[in-house]
N, CA, C, O and the ligand as a Tripos MOL2 file, in Angstrom:
@<TRIPOS>MOLECULE
protein
  309   307    78     0     0
PROTEIN
NO_CHARGES

@<TRIPOS>ATOM
      1 N          -6.8580   -6.7230   17.6670 N.3       1 MET1
      2 CA         -5.4290   -6.6950   17.5600 C.3       1 MET1
      3 C          -5.1310   -7.5080   16.3030 C.2       1 MET1
      4 O          -5.7020   -8.5820   16.1150 O.2       1 MET1
      5 N          -4.2840   -7.0320   15.4760 N.am      2 THR2
      6 CA         -3.8700   -7.6760   14.2090 C.3       2 THR2
      7 C          -2.4660   -8.4010   14.4990 C.2       2 THR2
      8 O          -1.5470   -7.8780   15.1290 O.2       2 THR2
      9 N          -2.4500   -9.5250   14.0090 N.am      3 LYS3
     10 CA         -1.1940  -10.3510   14.0960 C.3       3 LYS3
     11 C          -0.4720  -10.4590   12.7200 C.2       3 LYS3
     12 O          -1.0820  -10.3620   11.6550 O.2       3 LYS3
     13 N           0.7560  -10.6490   12.8100 N.am      4 CYS4
     14 CA          1.6570  -10.7540   11.6590 C.3       4 CYS4
     15 C           1.3230  -12.0920   11.0300 C.2       4 CYS4
     16 O           1.2380  -13.1010   11.7300 O.2       4 CYS4
     17 N           1.1280  -12.1180    9.6890 N.am      5 ILE5
     18 CA          0.8300  -13.3460    8.9790 C.3       5 ILE5
     19 C           2.0880  -14.1740    8.8470 C.2       5 ILE5
     20 O           1.9500  -15.3560    8.5310 O.2       5 ILE5
     21 N           3.2990  -13.6880    9.0550 N.am      6 ALA6
     22 CA          4.5060  -14.3040    8.8320 C.3       6 ALA6
     23 C           5.0130  -14.9220   10.0850 C.2       6 ALA6
     24 O           5.4240  -16.0830   10.0700 O.2       6 ALA6
     25 N           5.0050  -14.1840   11.1990 N.am      7 CYS7
     26 CA          5.6140  -14.7730   12.3560 C.3       7 CYS7
     27 C           4.6530  -14.8370   13.6210 C.2       7 CYS7
     28 O           5.0310  -15.3790   14.6600 O.2       7 CYS7
     29 N           3.4160  -14.2700   13.4920 N.am      8 GLY8
     30 CA          2.4570  -14.2760   14.5970 C.3       8 GLY8
     31 C           2.6460  -13.2320   15.6500 C.2       8 GLY8
     32 O           1.7930  -13.1560   16.5340 O.2       8 GLY8
     33 N           3.6340  -12.4450   15.6540 N.am      9 ALA9
     34 CA          3.8000  -11.3120   16.5570 C.3       9 ALA9
     35 C           2.7390  -10.2800   16.3300 C.2       9 ALA9
     36 O           2.1880  -10.2200   15.2310 O.2       9 ALA9
     37 N           2.4190   -9.4680   17.2980 N.am     10 SER10
     38 CA          1.4930   -8.3990   17.1140 C.3      10 SER10
     39 C           1.9710   -7.3180   16.2170 C.2      10 SER10
     40 O           3.1220   -6.8930   16.3160 O.2      10 SER10
     41 N           1.0630   -6.8230   15.2740 N.am     11 ALA11
     42 CA          1.4320   -5.8360   14.3770 C.3      11 ALA11
     43 C           0.8920   -4.5060   14.7200 C.2      11 ALA11
     44 O          -0.2610   -4.4740   15.1500 O.2      11 ALA11
     45 N           1.5480   -3.4050   14.5940 N.am     12 GLU12
     46 CA          1.0730   -2.0050   15.0100 C.3      12 GLU12
     47 C           0.6860   -1.1500   13.6680 C.2      12 GLU12
     48 O           1.2710   -1.2220   12.5870 O.2      12 GLU12
     49 N          -0.3410   -0.3920   13.9630 N.am     13 LYS13
     50 CA         -0.7210    0.5500   12.9830 C.3      13 LYS13
     51 C           0.3040    1.4220   12.4530 C.2      13 LYS13
     52 O           1.1160    1.9000   13.2450 O.2      13 LYS13
     53 N           0.3830    1.7160   11.1300 N.am     14 GLY14
     54 CA          1.4700    2.6220   10.6780 C.3      14 GLY14
     55 C           1.0240    3.0150    9.2060 C.2      14 GLY14
     56 O          -0.0760    2.7420    8.7260 O.2      14 GLY14
     57 N           2.0620    3.7080    8.5540 N.am     15 LEU15
     58 CA          1.8910    4.0030    7.1830 C.3      15 LEU15
     59 C           3.0810    3.5120    6.4080 C.2      15 LEU15
     60 O           4.2040    3.4870    6.9110 O.2      15 LEU15
     61 N           2.8370    3.1380    5.2300 N.am     16 THR16
     62 CA          3.8350    2.5640    4.3370 C.3      16 THR16
     63 C           3.8280    3.1660    2.9240 C.2      16 THR16
     64 O           2.9380    3.9550    2.6080 O.2      16 THR16
     65 N           4.6980    2.8480    2.1580 N.am     17 THR17
     66 CA          4.7190    3.3130    0.7440 C.3      17 THR17
     67 C           4.6350    2.0090   -0.1060 C.2      17 THR17
     68 O           5.4360    1.0830    0.0190 O.2      17 THR17
     69 N           3.6240    2.0210   -0.9550 N.am     18 SER18
     70 CA          3.5300    0.9480   -1.8190 C.3      18 SER18
     71 C           3.9970    1.1580   -3.1090 C.2      18 SER18
     72 O           3.6650    2.1900   -3.6910 O.2      18 SER18
     73 N           4.8300    0.2120   -3.7350 N.am     19 VAL19
     74 CA          5.5510    0.4890   -5.0610 C.3      19 VAL19
     75 C           5.0280   -0.7410   -5.9060 C.2      19 VAL19
     76 O           5.1200   -1.9020   -5.5070 O.2      19 VAL19
     77 N           4.4780   -0.3730   -7.0980 N.am     20 THR20
     78 CA          3.9930   -1.3260   -7.9250 C.3      20 THR20
     79 C           4.7370   -1.1360   -9.2570 C.2      20 THR20
     80 O           4.6190   -0.0800   -9.8790 O.2      20 THR20
     81 N           5.4900   -2.1330   -9.6940 N.am     21 ASP21
     82 CA          6.2710   -1.9900  -10.8940 C.3      21 ASP21
     83 C           5.5830   -2.7690  -12.0400 C.2      21 ASP21
     84 O           5.5620   -4.0000  -12.0340 O.2      21 ASP21
     85 N           5.0420   -2.0600  -12.9840 N.am     22 LEU22
     86 CA          4.2780   -2.7190  -14.2080 C.3      22 LEU22
     87 C           5.0990   -2.9260  -15.2690 C.2      22 LEU22
     88 O           4.5720   -3.1840  -16.3520 O.2      22 LEU22
     89 N           6.3780   -2.8600  -15.1750 N.am     23 GLY23
     90 CA          7.2890   -3.0020  -16.2950 C.3      23 GLY23
     91 C           7.5370   -1.7360  -16.9970 C.2      23 GLY23
     92 O           8.6590   -1.2290  -16.9730 O.2      23 GLY23
     93 N           6.4170   -1.1230  -17.7060 N.am     24 ASN24
     94 CA          6.6070    0.0460  -18.4720 C.3      24 ASN24
     95 C           6.3380    1.3190  -17.6160 C.2      24 ASN24
     96 O           6.6820    2.4340  -18.0090 O.2      24 ASN24
     97 N           5.6630    1.0880  -16.3410 N.am     25 CYS25
     98 CA          5.4790    2.1000  -15.4730 C.3      25 CYS25
     99 C           5.5740    1.8310  -14.0640 C.2      25 CYS25
    100 O           5.2590    0.7090  -13.6660 O.2      25 CYS25
    101 N           5.9820    2.7460  -13.2220 N.am     26 LEU26
    102 CA          6.0860    2.5680  -11.7720 C.3      26 LEU26
    103 C           5.1000    3.4500  -10.9770 C.2      26 LEU26
    104 O           5.0620    4.6780  -11.0540 O.2      26 LEU26
    105 N           4.3030    2.6740  -10.1990 N.am     27 ILE27
    106 CA          3.2800    3.4560   -9.4020 C.3      27 ILE27
    107 C           3.6740    3.4630   -7.9380 C.2      27 ILE27
    108 O           3.8210    2.3950   -7.3440 O.2      27 ILE27
    109 N           3.8360    4.5430   -7.3800 N.am     28 ILE28
    110 CA          4.2700    4.7200   -5.9750 C.3      28 ILE28
    111 C           3.1800    5.4680   -5.2060 C.2      28 ILE28
    112 O           2.8590    6.6300   -5.4550 O.2      28 ILE28
    113 N           2.6390    4.7070   -4.2540 N.am     29 VAL29
    114 CA          1.4990    5.2320   -3.4590 C.3      29 VAL29
    115 C           2.0600    5.4660   -2.1060 C.2      29 VAL29
    116 O           2.5180    4.5220   -1.4630 O.2      29 VAL29
    117 N           2.0460    6.6970   -1.6340 N.am     30 ARG30
    118 CA          2.5370    7.0880   -0.2750 C.3      30 ARG30
    119 C           1.4730    7.0770    0.7060 C.2      30 ARG30
    120 O           0.2880    7.0630    0.3700 O.2      30 ARG30
    121 N           1.8930    7.0830    2.0010 N.am     31 ASN31
    122 CA          0.9800    7.1620    3.1610 C.3      31 ASN31
    123 C          -0.2660    6.1130    3.1430 C.2      31 ASN31
    124 O          -1.4390    6.3930    3.3910 O.2      31 ASN31
    125 N           0.2130    4.9600    2.8250 N.am     32 VAL32
    126 CA         -0.8480    3.8560    2.7750 C.3      32 VAL32
    127 C          -1.0170    3.2820    4.1500 C.2      32 VAL32
    128 O          -0.0310    2.7820    4.6900 O.2      32 VAL32
    129 N          -2.1840    3.3060    4.7740 N.am     33 PRO33
    130 CA         -2.4220    2.8270    6.1420 C.3      33 PRO33
    131 C          -2.1870    1.3160    6.1110 C.2      33 PRO33
    132 O          -2.5910    0.6010    5.1940 O.2      33 PRO33
    133 N          -1.5170    0.8860    7.1590 N.am     34 CYS34
    134 CA         -1.2200   -0.6050    7.1580 C.3      34 CYS34
    135 C          -0.8810   -1.0140    8.6170 C.2      34 CYS34
    136 O          -0.8530   -0.1670    9.5100 O.2      34 CYS34
    137 N          -0.6330   -2.2880    8.8390 N.am     35 TYR35
    138 CA         -0.1250   -2.7380   10.0370 C.3      35 TYR35
    139 C           1.2950   -3.2700    9.8240 C.2      35 TYR35
    140 O           1.5530   -3.9700    8.8450 O.2      35 TYR35
    141 N           2.1390   -2.9700   10.6600 N.am     36 LYS36
    142 CA          3.5320   -3.3510   10.5500 C.3      36 LYS36
    143 C           3.9710   -4.2880   11.7160 C.2      36 LYS36
    144 O           3.6830   -3.9770   12.8720 O.2      36 LYS36
    145 N           4.6240   -5.3690   11.4500 N.am     37 CYS37
    146 CA          5.0040   -6.2610   12.4330 C.3      37 CYS37
    147 C           6.2850   -5.6950   13.1600 C.2      37 CYS37
    148 O           7.2230   -5.2650   12.4880 O.2      37 CYS37
    149 N           6.3150   -5.7000   14.4470 N.am     38 ALA38
    150 CA          7.3960   -5.1380   15.2250 C.3      38 ALA38
    151 C           8.5860   -6.0540   15.2000 C.2      38 ALA38
    152 O           9.7240   -5.6530   15.4450 O.2      38 ALA38
    153 N           8.2830   -7.3240   14.8900 N.am     39 GLU39
    154 CA          9.3380   -8.3660   14.8740 C.3      39 GLU39
    155 C          10.0940   -8.5560   13.5750 C.2      39 GLU39
    156 O          11.3200   -8.6410   13.5080 O.2      39 GLU39
    157 N           9.2640   -8.6140   12.5580 N.am     40 CYS40
    158 CA          9.8790   -8.9780   11.2820 C.3      40 CYS40
    159 C           9.6330   -7.9150   10.1960 C.2      40 CYS40
    160 O          10.1250   -8.1270    9.0880 O.2      40 CYS40
    161 N           8.9650   -6.8640   10.3890 N.am     41 ASN41
    162 CA          8.5970   -5.7550    9.4260 C.3      41 ASN41
    163 C           7.6710   -6.1840    8.3330 C.2      41 ASN41
    164 O           7.5700   -5.5070    7.3100 O.2      41 ASN41
    165 N           6.9840   -7.2970    8.5160 N.am     42 GLU42
    166 CA          5.9760   -7.7260    7.5170 C.3      42 GLU42
    167 C           4.9750   -6.6460    7.4950 C.2      42 GLU42
    168 O           4.7060   -6.0750    8.5520 O.2      42 GLU42
    169 N           4.4060   -6.3170    6.4150 N.am     43 VAL43
    170 CA          3.3210   -5.2650    6.2810 C.3      43 VAL43
    171 C           1.9980   -5.9620    5.9150 C.2      43 VAL43
    172 O           1.9090   -6.7970    5.0150 O.2      43 VAL43
    173 N           1.0380   -5.5750    6.6430 N.am     44 ILE44
    174 CA         -0.3870   -6.1180    6.4730 C.3      44 ILE44
    175 C          -1.3140   -5.0050    6.1210 C.2      44 ILE44
    176 O          -1.3390   -3.9670    6.7810 O.2      44 ILE44
    177 N          -2.1200   -5.2280    5.0230 N.am     45 TYR45
    178 CA         -3.0700   -4.3180    4.6250 C.3      45 TYR45
    179 C          -4.5200   -4.7950    4.9310 C.2      45 TYR45
    180 O          -4.8310   -5.9760    4.7780 O.2      45 TYR45
    181 N          -5.3840   -3.8740    5.3570 N.am     46 ALA46
    182 CA         -6.7600   -4.2670    5.6450 C.3      46 ALA46
    183 C          -7.5240   -4.4740    4.2360 C.2      46 ALA46
    184 O          -7.0820   -3.9180    3.2310 O.2      46 ALA46
    185 N          -8.5810   -5.2150    4.1870 N.am     47 THR47
    186 CA         -9.2040   -5.5350    2.8780 C.3      47 THR47
    187 C          -9.4590   -4.2520    2.1590 C.2      47 THR47
    188 O          -9.0360   -4.0720    1.0170 O.2      47 THR47
    189 N         -10.1800   -3.3150    2.8480 N.am     48 GLU48
    190 CA        -10.5890   -2.0740    2.1820 C.3      48 GLU48
    191 C          -9.4750   -1.2860    1.6440 C.2      48 GLU48
    192 O          -9.6270   -0.5930    0.6390 O.2      48 GLU48
    193 N          -8.2830   -1.3700    2.3180 N.am     49 VAL49
    194 CA         -7.0930   -0.6410    1.8340 C.3      49 VAL49
    195 C          -6.6130   -1.1900    0.5400 C.2      49 VAL49
    196 O          -6.2600   -0.4650   -0.3900 O.2      49 VAL49
    197 N          -6.6060   -2.6360    0.4970 N.am     50 VAL50
    198 CA         -6.1730   -3.2820   -0.6740 C.3      50 VAL50
    199 C          -7.0080   -2.9210   -1.8510 C.2      50 VAL50
    200 O          -6.4760   -2.6840   -2.9350 O.2      50 VAL50
    201 N          -8.3780   -2.8660   -1.6670 N.am     51 GLN51
    202 CA         -9.1860   -2.5110   -2.6530 C.3      51 GLN51
    203 C          -9.0200   -1.1450   -3.2090 C.2      51 GLN51
    204 O          -9.0410   -0.9170   -4.4180 O.2      51 GLN51
    205 N          -8.8520   -0.2310   -2.2810 N.am     52 HIS52
    206 CA         -8.6670    1.1970   -2.6470 C.3      52 HIS52
    207 C          -7.3160    1.3430   -3.3920 C.2      52 HIS52
    208 O          -7.2340    2.0540   -4.3940 O.2      52 HIS52
    209 N          -6.3210    0.7030   -2.9210 N.am     53 LEU53
    210 CA         -5.0470    0.7310   -3.4640 C.3      53 LEU53
    211 C          -5.0990    0.1920   -5.0410 C.2      53 LEU53
    212 O          -4.4410    0.7340   -5.9290 O.2      53 LEU53
    213 N          -5.8910   -0.8440   -5.2420 N.am     54 GLU54
    214 CA         -6.0830   -1.4280   -6.5570 C.3      54 GLU54
    215 C          -6.7170   -0.3990   -7.5240 C.2      54 GLU54
    216 O          -6.3490   -0.2370   -8.6870 O.2      54 GLU54
    217 N          -7.7090    0.2760   -6.9080 N.am     55 ALA55
    218 CA         -8.4420    1.3770   -7.6800 C.3      55 ALA55
    219 C          -7.4760    2.4990   -8.1030 C.2      55 ALA55
    220 O          -7.4710    3.0010   -9.2260 O.2      55 ALA55
    221 N          -6.6200    2.8570   -7.0410 N.am     56 ILE56
    222 CA         -5.6360    3.9510   -7.4080 C.3      56 ILE56
    223 C          -4.6900    3.4410   -8.4200 C.2      56 ILE56
    224 O          -4.4140    4.2170   -9.3350 O.2      56 ILE56
    225 N          -4.1670    2.3190   -8.4160 N.am     57 ILE57
    226 CA         -3.2470    1.6500   -9.4490 C.3      57 ILE57
    227 C          -3.9500    1.6030  -10.8200 C.2      57 ILE57
    228 O          -3.3690    1.8780  -11.8700 O.2      57 ILE57
    229 N          -5.1650    1.2560  -10.7420 N.am     58 GLU58
    230 CA         -5.9230    1.2170  -12.1510 C.3      58 GLU58
    231 C          -6.0950    2.5890  -12.7410 C.2      58 GLU58
    232 O          -5.9840    2.7570  -13.9550 O.2      58 GLU58
    233 N          -6.3630    3.5740  -11.9150 N.am     59 SER59
    234 CA         -6.4290    4.9730  -12.4680 C.3      59 SER59
    235 C          -5.0920    5.5390  -12.9190 C.2      59 SER59
    236 O          -4.9710    6.2730  -13.9000 O.2      59 SER59
    237 N          -4.0410    5.1200  -12.0860 N.am     60 ALA60
    238 CA         -2.8040    5.6260  -12.4670 C.3      60 ALA60
    239 C          -2.1680    5.0210  -13.7720 C.2      60 ALA60
    240 O          -1.3830    5.6430  -14.4880 O.2      60 ALA60
    241 N          -2.6030    3.7210  -13.9990 N.am     61 LYS61
    242 CA         -2.2150    3.1060  -15.3000 C.3      61 LYS61
    243 C          -2.7540    3.9060  -16.5640 C.2      61 LYS61
    244 O          -2.0740    4.0650  -17.5770 O.2      61 LYS61
    245 N          -3.8720    4.3280  -16.4230 N.am     62 LYS62
    246 CA         -4.4540    5.1670  -17.5970 C.3      62 LYS62
    247 C          -3.7130    6.4300  -17.8550 C.2      62 LYS62
    248 O          -3.8370    6.9630  -18.9580 O.2      62 LYS62
    249 N          -2.9460    6.9650  -16.9330 N.am     63 LEU63
    250 CA         -2.2180    8.1340  -17.0640 C.3      63 LEU63
    251 C          -0.9220    7.9660  -18.0050 C.2      63 LEU63
    252 O          -0.4140    8.9150  -18.6020 O.2      63 LEU63
    253 N          -0.4800    6.7210  -18.0610 N.am     64 MET64
    254 CA          0.5160    6.2130  -18.8800 C.3      64 MET64
    255 C           1.8030    7.0640  -18.6320 C.2      64 MET64
    256 O           2.5270    7.3800  -19.5760 O.2      64 MET64
    257 N           2.0440    7.3870  -17.4910 N.am     65 GLN65
    258 CA          3.2760    8.0810  -17.0520 C.3      65 GLN65
    259 C           4.3190    7.0550  -16.7270 C.2      65 GLN65
    260 O           3.9660    5.9300  -16.3740 O.2      65 GLN65
    261 N           5.5960    7.3830  -16.8260 N.am     66 ASP66
    262 CA          6.6970    6.5330  -16.4380 C.3      66 ASP66
    263 C           6.6280    6.1500  -15.0000 C.2      66 ASP66
    264 O           6.6970    4.9990  -14.5700 O.2      66 ASP66
    265 N           6.4750    7.3210  -14.2530 N.am     67 ILE67
    266 CA          6.3850    7.1610  -12.8220 C.3      67 ILE67
    267 C           5.2090    8.0350  -12.3140 C.2      67 ILE67
    268 O           5.0390    9.1890  -12.7080 O.2      67 ILE67
    269 N           4.4220    7.4250  -11.4310 N.am     68 SER68
    270 CA          3.1880    8.1440  -10.8410 C.3      68 SER68
    271 C           3.4600    8.0150   -9.3230 C.2      68 SER68
    272 O           3.6780    6.9390   -8.7650 O.2      68 SER68
    273 N           3.4300    9.1020   -8.7730 N.am     69 ILE69
    274 CA          3.5070    9.2500   -7.2800 C.3      69 ILE69
    275 C           2.1610    9.7910   -6.7780 C.2      69 ILE69
    276 O           1.7260   10.8990   -7.0930 O.2      69 ILE69
    277 N           1.5190    8.8930   -5.9480 N.am     70 ILE70
    278 CA          0.2040    9.3460   -5.4160 C.3      70 ILE70
    279 C           0.1350    9.3720   -3.8960 C.2      70 ILE70
    280 O           0.7060    8.4920   -3.2520 O.2      70 ILE70
    281 N          -0.5020   10.2930   -3.3340 N.am     71 ASP71
    282 CA         -0.6050   10.3650   -1.8790 C.3      71 ASP71
    283 C          -2.0000    9.6530   -1.4840 C.2      71 ASP71
    284 O          -3.0760   10.1870   -1.7530 O.2      71 ASP71
    285 N          -1.9090    8.4830   -0.8670 N.am     72 TYR72
    286 CA         -3.0210    7.7880   -0.4400 C.3      72 TYR72
    287 C          -4.0490    8.5830    0.2830 C.2      72 TYR72
    288 O          -5.2360    8.4730   -0.0240 O.2      72 TYR72
    289 N          -3.6590    9.3550    1.2000 N.am     73 SER73
    290 CA         -4.4280   10.2020    2.0590 C.3      73 SER73
    291 C          -5.2290   11.1930    1.3830 C.2      73 SER73
    292 O          -6.2250   11.6550    1.9390 O.2      73 SER73
    293 N          -4.8540   11.5790    0.1550 N.am     74 LYS74
    294 CA         -5.4930   12.6340   -0.6820 C.3      74 LYS74
    295 C          -6.4910   11.9300   -1.7130 C.2      74 LYS74
    296 O          -7.1600   12.6060   -2.4950 O.2      74 LYS74
    297 N          -6.5530   10.5910   -1.6750 N.am     75 THR75
    298 CA         -7.3870    9.8870   -2.6430 C.3      75 THR75
    299 C          -8.5510    9.2800   -1.9070 C.2      75 THR75
    300 O          -9.4550    8.7760   -2.5740 O.2      75 THR75
    301 N          -8.6080    9.2810   -0.6580 N.am     76 ALA76
    302 CA         -9.6280    8.5370    0.2370 C.3      76 ALA76
    303 C         -10.9900    8.9920   -0.2610 C.2      76 ALA76
    304 O         -11.2580   10.1900   -0.3640 O.2      76 ALA76
    305 N         -11.8740    7.9990   -0.5780 N.am     77 ALA77
    306 CA        -13.2320    8.3100   -1.0790 C.3      77 ALA77
    307 C         -14.1990    8.9210    0.0410 C.2      77 ALA77
    308 O         -15.3580    9.2240   -0.2430 O.2      77 ALA77
    309 ZN          6.1980  -10.7330   11.8290 Zn       78 ZN78
@<TRIPOS>BOND
     1     1     2 1
     2     2     3 1
     3     3     4 2
     4     3     5 am
     5     5     6 1
     6     6     7 1
     7     7     8 2
     8     7     9 am
     9     9    10 1
    10    10    11 1
    11    11    12 2
    12    11    13 am
    13    13    14 1
    14    14    15 1
    15    15    16 2
    16    15    17 am
    17    17    18 1
    18    18    19 1
    19    19    20 2
    20    19    21 am
    21    21    22 1
    22    22    23 1
    23    23    24 2
    24    23    25 am
    25    25    26 1
    26    26    27 1
    27    27    28 2
    28    27    29 am
    29    29    30 1
    30    30    31 1
    31    31    32 2
    32    31    33 am
    33    33    34 1
    34    34    35 1
    35    35    36 2
    36    35    37 am
    37    37    38 1
    38    38    39 1
    39    39    40 2
    40    39    41 am
    41    41    42 1
    42    42    43 1
    43    43    44 2
    44    43    45 am
    45    45    46 1
    46    46    47 1
    47    47    48 2
    48    47    49 am
    49    49    50 1
    50    50    51 1
    51    51    52 2
    52    51    53 am
    53    53    54 1
    54    54    55 1
    55    55    56 2
    56    55    57 am
    57    57    58 1
    58    58    59 1
    59    59    60 2
    60    59    61 am
    61    61    62 1
    62    62    63 1
    63    63    64 2
    64    63    65 am
    65    65    66 1
    66    66    67 1
    67    67    68 2
    68    67    69 am
    69    69    70 1
    70    70    71 1
    71    71    72 2
    72    71    73 am
    73    73    74 1
    74    74    75 1
    75    75    76 2
    76    75    77 am
    77    77    78 1
    78    78    79 1
    79    79    80 2
    80    79    81 am
    81    81    82 1
    82    82    83 1
    83    83    84 2
    84    83    85 am
    85    85    86 1
    86    86    87 1
    87    87    88 2
    88    87    89 am
    89    89    90 1
    90    90    91 1
    91    91    92 2
    92    91    93 am
    93    93    94 1
    94    94    95 1
    95    95    96 2
    96    95    97 am
    97    97    98 1
    98    98    99 1
    99    99   100 2
   100    99   101 am
   101   101   102 1
   102   102   103 1
   103   103   104 2
   104   103   105 am
   105   105   106 1
   106   106   107 1
   107   107   108 2
   108   107   109 am
   109   109   110 1
   110   110   111 1
   111   111   112 2
   112   111   113 am
   113   113   114 1
   114   114   115 1
   115   115   116 2
   116   115   117 am
   117   117   118 1
   118   118   119 1
   119   119   120 2
   120   119   121 am
   121   121   122 1
   122   122   123 1
   123   123   124 2
   124   123   125 am
   125   125   126 1
   126   126   127 1
   127   127   128 2
   128   127   129 am
   129   129   130 1
   130   130   131 1
   131   131   132 2
   132   131   133 am
   133   133   134 1
   134   134   135 1
   135   135   136 2
   136   135   137 am
   137   137   138 1
   138   138   139 1
   139   139   140 2
   140   139   141 am
   141   141   142 1
   142   142   143 1
   143   143   144 2
   144   143   145 am
   145   145   146 1
   146   146   147 1
   147   147   148 2
   148   147   149 am
   149   149   150 1
   150   150   151 1
   151   151   152 2
   152   151   153 am
   153   153   154 1
   154   154   155 1
   155   155   156 2
   156   155   157 am
   157   157   158 1
   158   158   159 1
   159   159   160 2
   160   159   161 am
   161   161   162 1
   162   162   163 1
   163   163   164 2
   164   163   165 am
   165   165   166 1
   166   166   167 1
   167   167   168 2
   168   167   169 am
   169   169   170 1
   170   170   171 1
   171   171   172 2
   172   171   173 am
   173   173   174 1
   174   174   175 1
   175   175   176 2
   176   175   177 am
   177   177   178 1
   178   178   179 1
   179   179   180 2
   180   179   181 am
   181   181   182 1
   182   182   183 1
   183   183   184 2
   184   183   185 am
   185   185   186 1
   186   186   187 1
   187   187   188 2
   188   187   189 am
   189   189   190 1
   190   190   191 1
   191   191   192 2
   192   191   193 am
   193   193   194 1
   194   194   195 1
   195   195   196 2
   196   195   197 am
   197   197   198 1
   198   198   199 1
   199   199   200 2
   200   199   201 am
   201   201   202 1
   202   202   203 1
   203   203   204 2
   204   203   205 am
   205   205   206 1
   206   206   207 1
   207   207   208 2
   208   207   209 am
   209   209   210 1
   210   210   211 1
   211   211   212 2
   212   211   213 am
   213   213   214 1
   214   214   215 1
   215   215   216 2
   216   215   217 am
   217   217   218 1
   218   218   219 1
   219   219   220 2
   220   219   221 am
   221   221   222 1
   222   222   223 1
   223   223   224 2
   224   223   225 am
   225   225   226 1
   226   226   227 1
   227   227   228 2
   228   227   229 am
   229   229   230 1
   230   230   231 1
   231   231   232 2
   232   231   233 am
   233   233   234 1
   234   234   235 1
   235   235   236 2
   236   235   237 am
   237   237   238 1
   238   238   239 1
   239   239   240 2
   240   239   241 am
   241   241   242 1
   242   242   243 1
   243   243   244 2
   244   243   245 am
   245   245   246 1
   246   246   247 1
   247   247   248 2
   248   247   249 am
   249   249   250 1
   250   250   251 1
   251   251   252 2
   252   251   253 am
   253   253   254 1
   254   254   255 1
   255   255   256 2
   256   255   257 am
   257   257   258 1
   258   258   259 1
   259   259   260 2
   260   259   261 am
   261   261   262 1
   262   262   263 1
   263   263   264 2
   264   263   265 am
   265   265   266 1
   266   266   267 1
   267   267   268 2
   268   267   269 am
   269   269   270 1
   270   270   271 1
   271   271   272 2
   272   271   273 am
   273   273   274 1
   274   274   275 1
   275   275   276 2
   276   275   277 am
   277   277   278 1
   278   278   279 1
   279   279   280 2
   280   279   281 am
   281   281   282 1
   282   282   283 1
   283   283   284 2
   284   283   285 am
   285   285   286 1
   286   286   287 1
   287   287   288 2
   288   287   289 am
   289   289   290 1
   290   290   291 1
   291   291   292 2
   292   291   293 am
   293   293   294 1
   294   294   295 1
   295   295   296 2
   296   295   297 am
   297   297   298 1
   298   298   299 1
   299   299   300 2
   300   299   301 am
   301   301   302 1
   302   302   303 1
   303   303   304 2
   304   303   305 am
   305   305   306 1
   306   306   307 1
   307   307   308 2
@<TRIPOS>SUBSTRUCTURE
     1 MET1         2 RESIDUE 1 A MET
     2 THR2         6 RESIDUE 1 A THR
     3 LYS3        10 RESIDUE 1 A LYS
     4 CYS4        14 RESIDUE 1 A CYS
     5 ILE5        18 RESIDUE 1 A ILE
     6 ALA6        22 RESIDUE 1 A ALA
     7 CYS7        26 RESIDUE 1 A CYS
     8 GLY8        30 RESIDUE 1 A GLY
     9 ALA9        34 RESIDUE 1 A ALA
    10 SER10       38 RESIDUE 1 A SER
    11 ALA11       42 RESIDUE 1 A ALA
    12 GLU12       46 RESIDUE 1 A GLU
    13 LYS13       50 RESIDUE 1 A LYS
    14 GLY14       54 RESIDUE 1 A GLY
    15 LEU15       58 RESIDUE 1 A LEU
    16 THR16       62 RESIDUE 1 A THR
    17 THR17       66 RESIDUE 1 A THR
    18 SER18       70 RESIDUE 1 A SER
    19 VAL19       74 RESIDUE 1 A VAL
    20 THR20       78 RESIDUE 1 A THR
    21 ASP21       82 RESIDUE 1 A ASP
    22 LEU22       86 RESIDUE 1 A LEU
    23 GLY23       90 RESIDUE 1 A GLY
    24 ASN24       94 RESIDUE 1 A ASN
    25 CYS25       98 RESIDUE 1 A CYS
    26 LEU26      102 RESIDUE 1 A LEU
    27 ILE27      106 RESIDUE 1 A ILE
    28 ILE28      110 RESIDUE 1 A ILE
    29 VAL29      114 RESIDUE 1 A VAL
    30 ARG30      118 RESIDUE 1 A ARG
    31 ASN31      122 RESIDUE 1 A ASN
    32 VAL32      126 RESIDUE 1 A VAL
    33 PRO33      130 RESIDUE 1 A PRO
    34 CYS34      134 RESIDUE 1 A CYS
    35 TYR35      138 RESIDUE 1 A TYR
    36 LYS36      142 RESIDUE 1 A LYS
    37 CYS37      146 RESIDUE 1 A CYS
    38 ALA38      150 RESIDUE 1 A ALA
    39 GLU39      154 RESIDUE 1 A GLU
    40 CYS40      158 RESIDUE 1 A CYS
    41 ASN41      162 RESIDUE 1 A ASN
    42 GLU42      166 RESIDUE 1 A GLU
    43 VAL43      170 RESIDUE 1 A VAL
    44 ILE44      174 RESIDUE 1 A ILE
    45 TYR45      178 RESIDUE 1 A TYR
    46 ALA46      182 RESIDUE 1 A ALA
    47 THR47      186 RESIDUE 1 A THR
    48 GLU48      190 RESIDUE 1 A GLU
    49 VAL49      194 RESIDUE 1 A VAL
    50 VAL50      198 RESIDUE 1 A VAL
    51 GLN51      202 RESIDUE 1 A GLN
    52 HIS52      206 RESIDUE 1 A HIS
    53 LEU53      210 RESIDUE 1 A LEU
    54 GLU54      214 RESIDUE 1 A GLU
    55 ALA55      218 RESIDUE 1 A ALA
    56 ILE56      222 RESIDUE 1 A ILE
    57 ILE57      226 RESIDUE 1 A ILE
    58 GLU58      230 RESIDUE 1 A GLU
    59 SER59      234 RESIDUE 1 A SER
    60 ALA60      238 RESIDUE 1 A ALA
    61 LYS61      242 RESIDUE 1 A LYS
    62 LYS62      246 RESIDUE 1 A LYS
    63 LEU63      250 RESIDUE 1 A LEU
    64 MET64      254 RESIDUE 1 A MET
    65 GLN65      258 RESIDUE 1 A GLN
    66 ASP66      262 RESIDUE 1 A ASP
    67 ILE67      266 RESIDUE 1 A ILE
    68 SER68      270 RESIDUE 1 A SER
    69 ILE69      274 RESIDUE 1 A ILE
    70 ILE70      278 RESIDUE 1 A ILE
    71 ASP71      282 RESIDUE 1 A ASP
    72 TYR72      286 RESIDUE 1 A TYR
    73 SER73      290 RESIDUE 1 A SER
    74 LYS74      294 RESIDUE 1 A LYS
    75 THR75      298 RESIDUE 1 A THR
    76 ALA76      302 RESIDUE 1 A ALA
    77 ALA77      306 RESIDUE 1 A ALA
    78 ZN78       309 GROUP 0 **** ****
């Protein structure tokens, strides 16, 4: 069971959209697996998801597009 880091209520498995604003470009990653708090909507990521998300953002940066929209489920290693 995963607990919310903000309020301590139990968090449930779900999917979210991660938005990273780098100033000159915006990286949107859809369908990111996460745990969502039922009480306060705090989103918690598993360690491996954070690492994978960082790798996606790194590769998206190199594309130098104004907006990159990536589907997490299609990038899984
Ligand atoms: Zn909470």
